C-alpha positions in Angstrom: -4.5 -3.9 10.6 -1.5 -1.6 12.2 0.3 1.1 10.3 4.0 1.3 11.4 6.4 4.1 10.0 9.8 3.6 8.7 11.9 0.9 7.5 13.4 1.2 11.0 10.8 0.0 12.7 9.9 -2.6 10.1 13.2 -4.4 10.7 12.6 -4.9 14.5 9.3 -6.9 13.5 11.3 -9.2 11.4 9.3 -12.2 10.4 7.0 -12.5 13.0 4.1 -10.7 11.1 2.8 -10.2 7.8 4.1 -6.7 7.0 3.4 -5.1 3.5 4.3 -1.7 2.1 1.8 0.6 2.1 2.2 4.6 1.0 5.4 6.9 1.0 3.9 9.8 3.0 5.1 13.4 3.5 4.7 16.8 4.4 5.9 19.2 1.5 8.9 21.3 3.0 8.5 19.5 6.5 9.0 15.9 6.9 11.2 13.6 4.7 8.6 11.2 2.8 8.7 8.0 5.1 7.2 4.6 4.0 4.2 2.7 5.4 4.0 -0.2 6.4 0.5 -2.5 7.4 0.7 -5.0 9.9 -0.9 -7.6 10.0 -1.5 -11.1 12.1 -2.4 -14.4 11.5 -6.2 -13.3 12.2 -6.2 -11.5 9.2 -5.8 -14.9 6.8 -8.5 -17.0 6.3 -8.2 -20.6 5.7 -9.0 -20.5 2.0 -5.9 -18.2 1.9 -3.3 -19.7 3.3 -2.6 -21.9 -0.1 -2.0 -18.6 -2.2 -1.1 -16.3 0.8 2.2 -16.2 -1.1 1.3 -14.9 -4.3 -1.3 -12.3 -2.9 1.6 -10.7 -0.7 3.7 -10.9 -4.3 0.8 -9.3 -5.9 0.4 -6.5 -3.4 4.0 -5.3 -3.5 3.6 -5.7 -7.5 0.8 -2.8 -7.0 2.5 -0.1 -5.0 6.2 -1.3 -7.9 3.0 -0.3 -10.5 1.2 2.5 -8.2 5.1 4.4 -8.4 5.7 3.5 -12.0 1.9 5.0 -12.7 0.8 1.9 -14.3 -2.8 2.2 -13.8 -3.7 -0.2 -16.1 -2.0 -3.4 -13.8 -3.2 -1.3 -10.8 -6.4 -1.5 -11.0 -6.5 -4.8 -12.2 -4.0 -6.1 -9.2 -6.8 -4.3 -6.9 -9.4 -6.0 -8.1 -8.2 -9.5 -7.0 -6.9 -7.8 -4.3 -9.9 -6.8 -2.3 -11.4 -8.7 0.4 -7.7 -10.6 0.7 -6.3 -10.5 4.1 -9.5 -10.6 5.7 -10.7 -7.2 4.2 -8.3 -5.4 6.7 -6.8 -3.6 3.8 -10.0 -2.5 1.4 -9.7 0.9 3.0 -6.3 1.3 1.9 -7.2 -0.3 -2.0 -10.1 1.7 -1.8 -8.1 5.2 -1.1 -5.8 3.6 -4.1 -8.7 3.3 -6.9 -9.5 6.8 -6.1 -6.2 8.9 -6.0 -5.8 6.2 -9.5 -8.9 7.4 -11.0 -8.2 11.2 -10.0 -4.7 10.2 -12.0 -6.2 9.2 -14.3 -8.6 12.7 -15.4 -6.2 15.6 -13.5 -2.6 13.9 -14.8 0.5 13.2 -12.1 1.9 16.2 -9.9 4.9 17.6 -12.2 7.3 15.6 -9.0 5.5 12.2 -9.3 7.2 9.3 -7.6 4.7 8.1 -5.6 4.9 10.0 -2.6 1.4 11.2 -1.1 2.3 14.3 0.4 -0.5 16.1 2.5 0.0 19.7 3.3 -1.0 19.2 6.7 1.0 18.2 10.0 1.0 14.4 11.2 
């Protein structure tokens, strides 16, 4: 998996690869939030995944949409189905989301929640 920053980079890639939205990230007070995308080549997809690839891509996109909406039940169910897909290349991201969701369920959301992950360190 490769990661790119921003919509402009995603548009340059076109339809040559599978491009999946990941996090929107920012550094408070320093940078505007930027959308991250994962780029997957054909080697990331197994033959067994091919018949349901479009549904898997759609479920990943719905996961991101519902993460922003803080619909943790949907996210947890989607993560159960998505782990191991795409040759396991995105599982590390799914594990991060799972950890964040657990923390948000316990501690609540930041007051300015919009789904953006803010890092107080520089990139």
